[in-house]
C-alpha positions as CSV (number, residue, x, y, z in Angstrom):
1,M,-102.5,37.4,-124.0
2,T,-99.4,39.4,-122.9
3,G,-99.1,40.8,-119.3
4,R,-99.6,44.4,-120.9
5,E,-102.8,43.4,-122.5
6,R,-103.9,41.9,-119.4
7,G,-103.1,45.0,-117.3
8,M,-104.7,47.1,-120.0
9,T,-108.3,45.5,-119.9
10,R,-108.4,46.5,-115.9
11,Q,-109.0,49.9,-117.1
12,V,-111.8,50.6,-119.4
13,G,-113.2,53.7,-120.4
14,I,-117.0,54.4,-121.3
15,V,-118.7,57.3,-123.0
16,G,-122.5,57.2,-122.8
17,L,-124.0,56.0,-119.5
18,G,-127.7,55.7,-120.6
19,I,-129.8,52.6,-120.1
20,M,-127.3,50.3,-121.7
21,G,-124.1,52.2,-121.0
22,S,-124.7,52.2,-117.3
23,A,-125.5,48.5,-117.0
24,I,-122.5,47.7,-118.9
25,A,-120.4,50.1,-116.5
26,R,-121.7,48.4,-113.3
27,N,-120.9,44.7,-114.8
28,I,-117.3,45.9,-115.6
29,L,-116.9,47.3,-112.3
30,A,-118.1,43.9,-110.7
31,S,-115.5,42.0,-112.8
32,G,-112.9,44.1,-110.9
33,A,-111.9,46.3,-113.5
34,V,-111.5,50.1,-113.1
35,V,-114.2,52.2,-115.2
36,A,-113.8,55.7,-116.2
37,G,-116.9,57.1,-117.6
38,F,-118.5,60.2,-119.2
39,D,-122.1,61.4,-120.0
40,I,-123.9,64.6,-120.6
41,D,-126.2,63.6,-118.0
42,A,-125.0,64.6,-114.5
43,A,-127.4,62.1,-112.8
44,R,-125.8,59.2,-114.7
45,L,-122.2,60.3,-113.8
46,A,-123.4,60.7,-110.0
47,E,-124.7,57.1,-110.3
48,L,-121.4,55.8,-111.7
49,G,-119.3,57.6,-109.1
50,A,-121.7,55.9,-106.3
51,Q,-120.9,52.5,-107.7
52,G,-117.2,53.1,-107.5
53,G,-116.3,54.2,-111.0
54,T,-114.1,57.3,-112.0
55,V,-116.2,60.2,-113.1
56,A,-114.8,61.9,-116.1
57,A,-115.6,65.6,-117.0
58,S,-115.5,64.8,-120.8
59,A,-114.8,62.2,-123.3
60,A,-111.4,63.5,-123.8
61,E,-110.9,62.8,-120.3
62,V,-112.0,59.2,-120.7
63,A,-109.5,58.8,-123.7
64,G,-106.8,59.9,-121.4
65,A,-107.6,57.5,-118.7
66,A,-108.0,54.3,-120.8
67,E,-106.5,52.3,-123.6
68,I,-109.9,50.5,-124.3
69,V,-112.8,52.7,-124.8
70,L,-116.5,51.7,-125.2
71,T,-119.0,54.2,-126.8
72,S,-122.7,53.7,-126.1
73,L,-124.4,56.6,-127.9
74,P,-127.7,57.8,-128.9
75,S,-127.0,59.3,-132.4
76,T,-124.5,60.1,-135.0
77,K,-124.2,63.7,-133.7
78,A,-123.1,62.2,-130.2
79,L,-120.6,59.9,-132.0
80,D,-119.2,62.8,-134.0
81,A,-118.6,64.8,-130.9
82,T,-117.1,62.0,-129.3
83,V,-114.7,61.3,-132.1
84,E,-113.7,65.0,-132.1
85,Q,-112.5,64.8,-128.5
86,L,-110.7,61.6,-128.9
87,V,-108.9,62.7,-132.0
88,A,-107.8,65.8,-130.0
89,V,-106.3,63.5,-127.4
90,R,-104.5,61.5,-129.9
91,R,-103.7,58.5,-127.8
92,A,-101.9,56.3,-130.6
93,G,-102.8,52.7,-129.9
94,Q,-106.0,53.3,-128.4
95,I,-109.0,50.9,-129.2
96,V,-112.6,52.4,-129.5
97,C,-115.3,49.7,-129.3
98,E,-118.4,51.4,-130.9
99,L,-121.3,49.8,-129.3
100,S,-124.3,51.8,-130.7
101,T,-126.7,51.0,-133.4
102,L,-126.0,53.8,-136.2
103,P,-125.6,53.8,-140.0
104,I,-122.6,51.9,-141.1
105,A,-121.6,54.9,-143.3
106,D,-121.6,57.1,-140.1
107,K,-119.3,54.6,-138.1
108,Q,-117.0,54.3,-141.3
109,R,-116.5,58.1,-141.1
110,A,-115.7,57.8,-137.4
111,R,-113.1,55.1,-138.1
112,D,-111.3,56.9,-140.8
113,A,-111.3,60.1,-138.4
114,L,-109.8,58.1,-135.5
115,A,-107.4,56.0,-137.8
116,A,-105.7,59.3,-138.7
117,A,-105.1,59.9,-134.8
118,G,-103.6,56.3,-134.6
119,I,-106.7,55.2,-132.8
120,T,-108.5,51.9,-133.9
121,L,-112.5,51.8,-134.1
122,L,-114.2,48.4,-134.0
123,D,-117.6,48.1,-135.0
124,C,-119.6,46.3,-132.0
125,P,-123.1,46.6,-131.8
126,L,-125.2,44.7,-129.0
127,S,-127.7,42.5,-129.4
128,G,-130.1,42.6,-126.3
129,T,-132.1,45.1,-124.0
130,G,-131.4,47.2,-121.2
131,A,-132.9,44.6,-119.0
132,Q,-130.6,42.0,-120.3
133,A,-127.6,44.4,-120.1
134,V,-128.2,44.5,-116.4
135,T,-127.9,40.6,-116.0
136,R,-124.9,40.5,-118.5
137,D,-127.3,38.7,-121.1
138,L,-126.0,40.6,-124.0
139,A,-124.2,39.3,-127.3
140,V,-121.4,41.4,-129.0
141,Y,-121.2,41.6,-132.8
142,A,-117.7,42.6,-133.4
143,S,-116.1,43.5,-136.6
144,G,-113.1,45.4,-137.9
145,D,-109.4,44.9,-137.4
146,R,-108.5,41.5,-136.1
147,A,-105.5,42.6,-134.1
148,A,-107.5,45.3,-132.4
149,Y,-110.3,42.8,-131.8
150,D,-107.9,40.4,-130.1
151,R,-106.5,43.0,-127.8
152,A,-110.0,44.1,-126.9
153,E,-111.7,40.9,-126.5
154,A,-111.1,40.2,-122.8
155,V,-113.2,43.3,-121.9
156,F,-116.3,41.7,-123.7
157,P,-117.1,38.9,-121.2
158,M,-117.1,41.4,-118.5
159,F,-120.6,42.7,-119.7
160,S,-121.9,40.2,-122.1
161,R,-122.9,36.6,-122.3
162,V,-121.3,35.9,-125.8
163,H,-119.2,37.7,-128.4
164,H,-118.6,37.1,-132.0
165,Y,-115.9,38.4,-134.4
166,L,-117.7,38.8,-137.8
167,G,-114.8,39.9,-139.9
168,A,-114.7,43.1,-142.0
169,F,-115.7,46.5,-140.5
170,G,-119.5,46.9,-140.8
171,N,-120.3,43.2,-140.4
172,G,-121.1,43.8,-136.8
173,S,-123.8,46.3,-137.8
174,R,-125.0,44.3,-140.8
175,M,-125.8,41.4,-138.1
176,K,-127.5,43.7,-135.8
177,F,-129.8,44.9,-138.4
178,V,-130.9,41.4,-139.1
179,A,-131.2,40.7,-135.4
180,N,-133.3,43.9,-134.8
181,L,-135.4,43.3,-137.7
182,L,-136.4,40.0,-136.0
183,V,-137.0,41.8,-132.8
184,A,-139.1,44.4,-134.4
185,I,-141.3,41.5,-135.8
186,H,-141.3,39.3,-132.6
187,N,-142.4,42.0,-130.5
188,V,-145.3,42.9,-132.3
189,A,-146.2,39.2,-132.6
190,S,-145.9,38.6,-129.0
191,A,-148.2,41.7,-128.4
192,E,-150.9,40.3,-131.0
193,A,-150.8,37.1,-129.4
194,M,-151.3,38.4,-126.1
195,V,-154.3,40.6,-127.2
196,L,-156.0,37.8,-128.8
197,G,-155.5,35.5,-125.8
198,I,-156.8,38.1,-123.3
199,K,-159.5,39.3,-125.3
200,S,-160.6,35.6,-125.6
201,G,-160.9,35.3,-121.9
202,L,-157.5,33.5,-121.1
203,D,-155.6,34.8,-118.1
204,P,-152.5,36.9,-119.2
205,A,-150.1,35.2,-116.9
206,T,-151.1,31.9,-118.0
207,I,-150.6,32.9,-121.5
208,V,-147.1,33.7,-120.8
209,D,-146.4,30.7,-118.7
210,V,-147.7,28.2,-121.3
211,I,-146.6,29.8,-124.7
212,Q,-143.0,30.0,-123.0
213,G,-142.8,26.1,-122.9
214,G,-144.1,25.7,-126.5
215,A,-143.3,26.0,-130.2
216,G,-144.6,29.6,-130.2
217,N,-142.2,30.9,-127.9
218,S,-139.2,33.2,-128.6
219,R,-136.7,35.2,-126.8
220,V,-138.7,38.4,-127.3
221,F,-141.8,36.8,-126.0
222,E,-140.0,35.5,-122.7
223,L,-138.6,39.2,-122.4
224,R,-141.5,41.4,-123.3
225,A,-144.8,39.2,-122.7
226,P,-144.6,39.4,-118.7
227,L,-144.5,43.1,-119.2
228,M,-147.5,43.0,-121.7
229,A,-149.5,40.7,-119.2
230,Q,-149.1,43.3,-116.5
231,S,-149.4,46.5,-118.5
232,R,-146.0,47.4,-117.2
233,Y,-144.1,49.7,-119.6
234,E,-142.1,51.7,-117.2
235,P,-139.1,51.9,-116.6
236,A,-138.3,51.0,-120.3
237,S,-135.4,48.7,-121.2
238,M,-135.8,50.1,-124.8
239,K,-137.8,53.3,-125.3
240,I,-140.0,53.5,-128.4
241,D,-138.6,56.9,-129.4
242,I,-135.1,55.4,-129.4
243,W,-136.2,52.2,-131.1
244,Q,-137.8,54.5,-134.1
245,K,-134.2,55.5,-134.7
246,D,-133.3,51.9,-135.1
247,M,-136.1,51.0,-137.2
248,A,-135.4,53.9,-139.6
249,I,-131.7,52.7,-140.0
250,I,-132.9,49.0,-140.9
251,A,-135.5,50.2,-143.2
252,E,-132.9,52.4,-145.1
253,F,-130.4,49.5,-145.1
254,A,-132.8,47.0,-146.6
255,A,-134.1,49.7,-149.1
256,G,-130.5,50.4,-150.2
257,L,-130.1,46.6,-150.9
258,G,-133.3,46.3,-152.8
259,V,-134.7,44.0,-150.1
260,T,-138.6,43.8,-149.6
261,A,-139.2,43.4,-145.8
262,P,-142.9,43.2,-145.7
263,L,-143.2,41.7,-142.1
264,F,-140.8,44.3,-140.8
265,A,-142.8,47.1,-142.8
266,A,-146.1,45.9,-141.2
267,T,-144.5,46.5,-137.8
268,A,-143.6,50.3,-138.4
269,P,-147.1,51.8,-138.0
270,L,-147.8,50.2,-134.8
271,Y,-144.5,51.8,-133.1
272,D,-145.6,55.2,-134.8
273,A,-149.1,54.8,-133.2
274,A,-147.5,54.2,-129.7
275,V,-145.6,57.5,-130.1
276,A,-148.5,59.4,-131.4
277,Q,-150.4,58.1,-128.3
278,G,-147.9,59.4,-125.9
279,L,-145.9,56.3,-125.3
280,G,-142.6,57.4,-126.8
281,S,-140.8,57.0,-123.4
282,S,-142.4,53.7,-122.9
283,D,-140.8,50.3,-123.5
284,T,-141.3,48.7,-126.8
285,A,-143.6,46.2,-125.5
286,A,-146.2,49.1,-125.2
287,V,-147.4,48.2,-128.7
288,C,-149.5,45.8,-126.8
289,A,-151.4,48.7,-125.5
290,V,-151.8,50.1,-129.1
291,L,-153.2,46.6,-130.2
292,E,-155.5,46.4,-127.2
293,G,-157.0,49.8,-128.3
294,M,-157.5,48.6,-131.8
295,A,-159.2,45.4,-130.4
296,G,-161.4,47.4,-128.1
297,L,-159.8,45.5,-125.2
298,R,-160.3,47.3,-121.7
299,R,-158.7,45.8,-118.6
């Protein structure tokens, strides 16, 4: 790494300071780098400022402050709006690491628009929850231009546990879809197991402790079963209504490839039921509450 590149990684821009983006910003600041951030939520901006970050008035202002920009956004509409501002600034040589879970075609459209302005977009979705982001326990699935990845790579350890370069643009998202398919299934499986054990008379905390030491354990069980044991679904590390967006993207991706995903499909009605029961802003672990109702479990 050249001296210029080392200096470049000390100034990082972030657009999108939600559950994931705000945790990432805190960890990058803790690493000693300077962070300029923007979000449409004034409370999120105030939080960044209180932590020592530079509050930007727009995505365009972030673009003017940093050669490496991370985007953590809730929708394609937000990505399009951000790209429009970055293109207007036209900071040639800038690298944008797109961390969100969005359709690949939408990211490709953003990549092409930015390329016309001399900016390189990398597809870099994350594996992990908001709670994992707080402890820097994230995996980065990076894909796209290799030279741009090599320049941006030093930023990833500031907020993640591990990062992988997966080749052609879009492969990061493809890997994320595979990972999230498993998360959707493991989360519901964990809830199903918890309900079975609790209704049979087992202590919820004991179930969590014992299963974590056996063959039935999973990383998702470790993260979500403690919440299920305590019926504690606020604050959410991944809101169910946001998760619905990810589920729809994965379903469309699988259907486009002609892949039948019966276990994944079986989980969808439970997440839908959680939203219908007013749990959309709750953590995805709240599918346990849905299954408890179906089982007639009261506690």
